[in-house]
N, C-alpha and C positions, 0 to 999 in steps of 0.2 A: 507776339507778346509772351513773356516768360510766365509760366504758371507756378505759383508757390503752393504746394500741397499743405493742407492743414494737419499738423502733427496730432492734434487732439482727435481729428476724424480718423486718421490712420490708426491711432491707438484703439479707437472704438472698433474699427474693422478687425484688427488682430484679436482683440478680446472676444468679440462676437463670434469669430470663427473658432477660436479655441474653446469657448464655452458651448458652442453649438446653438446659441440663441442670442439674438440682439436684445431681447427683453432682459435676460440675465446680464448682458453687457451694460444695459442702461443702469441697472442697480450698481454694478461694479464701478462705473465711471461717475455715478451721481447725477445722471441726467434723466429726463423723461424719455419715454419711448418715441414720442414725436420729435424730440430734439435729436435723438440718435438717427431716426429716419432722415431727418434733414441733413445730418452729417454725411450719411451714405449717399444721398442724392447730390450733395455738393461734390463728393469725390467722383461720382459718375459724370457730372458736368465737366469737371476738370479733366477727367480721362477722355472725354469725348466718346464714350462707349458704355453700354450697360455692364455692370459688374456682376449681376446675378441673372439667373434664368430659372424658370420653373422646373422642378424635378419631383414628379409625383405630387404629393401634397405640400412639399417644402420648396426650398430654393437651393440652388447650387451655383458655384462660381462659373462665370463664363471664362473664356481664354484671357480676356482683358482683366477679369477679376483675379485670376491666378497670378498674373504678372503683378498686379497692384498689390496683392497680399504679400508676395515675396519681397517687393520693395518696401512695403509698409513695415515688415518685421525689421528690416535692416535700418530704415530711417528712424523708427522709434528707438531701436537699440542704440544708434549713434546719438540720438537726442539725449537719452538717459545717460549714456556714457559721458557726453560732453558736460552735462549738468553735474554729474558726480566728480568729473575730473577737475572742474574749476573750483569745487569746494574741497577736494581731497588732495590737492597738490602737497600740502604740508603734513599729511598723515604719514606717520613713520611706524615701523615695527616689522614683524616678520610672521609668516604663516607657514605652517608645516602641512603639506598637502599630500594625500595618498590617492592614487588612481589605479583602478583595476586594469589589467593588461589590455583589455578590449578597447579602452579609451585613451591609452597613453599616446599613441601616434596620432589619432584622429582629433583629440580634444586639446592636448597639452599646448601645442604651438599657438593656437587661436586663443586659448585661455590666458596664457602668460602674456601674450602680446596685448590683448585688451586691458588686462589688469595693470600691466607695467605702464601703459600710456596714461592711464587714469591716476596711478599712484606710483610715481617713479622712485619714491623714497622707501617703498615697502619691499622687503625681500621675501621671496617665496622659495622654500625648500621643498621640491617635489620628489616623490618616490613612486615609481610605477612597479607594481608587484602583484602577486596572486592574492586571492581573497583571504586565505588563512593568515598570511603575513600582515596584510593591512589591518585585519581585525585585531590581531595580537598587538600591533603597534598602537592602534587607537586605544585599546583597553589599557595599555601601559602608559598612556598619556604622552606618547611620542608623536601624535598627529593631531592637528586642529580640525582638519576636514578630511573626510575619506569617502570616496565613491566606490561602492562595491556591491556585489550580489548578495542577497539574503539566502545563504545556502540552506537555511532551515525551513524555508517556506515555498519550495517548488511545488506547484500544484497543477492539476489538469483543468482547473477552471479557466474561464475566458479572461483575457487580459483586461485589467482595469485602467482606463485611460487617465482618470483623475488622480492627482497626487493625494496622499493621505498622511497626516502627521500623527505620531504617537510617541511613546517614550520607551527607551531600553530599560531593562531591569535595574541598571546601575544609575539611572536618572539622566543619562546623556540623551539629548534630542536626536531624533532620526526622522527623516522624511522619505517616504516612498515616492520616487520621481516617476516611475513607470513600472509596468509588469509585462514585459514582452514575452512572447512564446519562443521557446528554444526551437531551433530549426536545423535541418540537415544541411551541411555545407559541402560543396564539391566544385569541380571545374565544369566547364561547358560540356566536356566529354565524360558523361557519367560512367565510372569504372565498374558498375555492377547493374545487373537487371534481375528482377524477381524470378523470372523463369529460367535463369541460367543454371540453376542447381548448385551454384557456388555460394559459400558463406559471404556475407557482406563484409568488405574490407574496412576496418575502422582505423582511424588515425586518432591518437590520444596523447596526453601528457604522460611522462614516464613515472608519474606518481598519482595517488588517488585524486580524482577530479569529479565534482558534482555533475558536470555535463556528460562525462563518459558514463557515470553511474545511471543517469537518466536515460541515456541511449541504450545501454545494455539491458536495463530493466524493461524498456518499451519493446525492444527486439525479442527478448525472452517471452514476454506476454503474448506477442504476436506469432510466436513459434518461428521466428526467422533466425537461422543460424548466422553467426558472425565470427570473425577472427581479427585479432589485432595485428596489423601489418606494418605499422610505423609508430614509433614513440619519439618524443622530443621534450627537452626541459623548457623550451620557449614556445610562445605562441607563434612567432615568426616561422619557426620550424614546421609547425602544423600547417600554416598557410602555404608554405612552399611545397609540402608534400601533397596537399589537397590540389593545388594549382597544377602539379605535375601529373595528376590523375592516379596517384597511388592508392587513394581510398577516400572515405567520407568522414568528415568531422562533425561535431555538434557544438554550436554556439548560439548566440542570438543575432539578429540582423545588425546590431551596432558594431561599428568599427571594422567592417569587412573590407579587405583590400580589393582592388579592381580585378584581381586574378581569380577570385572565387565568387560564388553566388549561392544564395539560398535555393534549395531544391524544392520542387513541388512534391510534397510527400505523397499525395494521393496518386499523382501520375507515376511516381516511382515505386508505388506499392510499399511505402514505408509507413510505420505507425506514427500517429500524432505524438508530439512531445509536450511536456508540461510547460507552464509559464514560470517565470522566476522574477521576484521583485528586485528592482534596482534601488538601492538605498543611498542616501546622502547623510552621513553622520557628521555632526558638528559639536565640538567641545566648547562649552561656554568658558569665558575667561576675559582677560584684559584685551585680547585682540578681537573681541566679538564684532565690532563694526567692520573691521577688515574682513573677517571671515564671512560676515553677512554679504558683503559686496561680492566676494569671490564665489560664494554659494549661488548668488543670483545669476552670475554669468554662466555657471555650470548648469543651472536650471534652464536658462534660456537655450543653451546648446542642446540639451536633451529634448526640450519641447519642440525645437526646430526639427530634430530628427524624427520625432513622432509625427509631426504634421506632414513632412515630406513623404514618409512611408504611407500615411493615410491617403494622401492625394494619389500616390502611385497605385 
């Protein structure tokens, strides 16, 4: 017999896991806590396996629960995409989108594909660039949406998982999607050891960069000598040098190619790095409904990345 999973129950599962509480999820979906419990029990019956197990004083997902959550995110997303697509086929216009380099290769194909299927008459002009250029173009009114790092707010405080909304000085809305911690990036074969007596080999852009500044500041505070061994005008050039073992770079865990990986700072005797907010800037105007939909897809992508890293 074919099992038809309940989209409402799947949505409750996703919201409950994202909020860390099914009591909060009940408020979000407008149901009682007993109704939410019944939804989860129904999903377990349909899965034929328990989705949760005891973990200390709380609950954690079982292996079946992890699988169900992954599919739940995809199914809820497809459900919402289908609902929007049937209502938005006749929407027309254009959106000017700016993406920070870290997200261009990883996010852009998925983003444009989902949006184009839902709104085939809407044109997107996308630009992948560095932070400074994106902010200048946004401030000049040349972008409707921009995903970039907040270069003014890097801090040593712990990452804040929840998004927070506030406003820019010029009145434009901005949403903080995440606050990941910067990390040291290298290949499987670490090209430096703390007891080697050699300066740490750094890979960096060929012009001022907030990530390089954070790295050198942390190294200087820890009294670890360093030297610049490779520079490049492009992020792909930095990834290639790091993958070849020429040195170590600093970014966030977002958008890393398979050829490099975050390093364990403690094991490598490297100093901890600050966190940096990831911002979504949106300019109000005639294309607001279109920008809202594209922003929602971007938000879902970032939320998915956060959840995957949390489970890992």
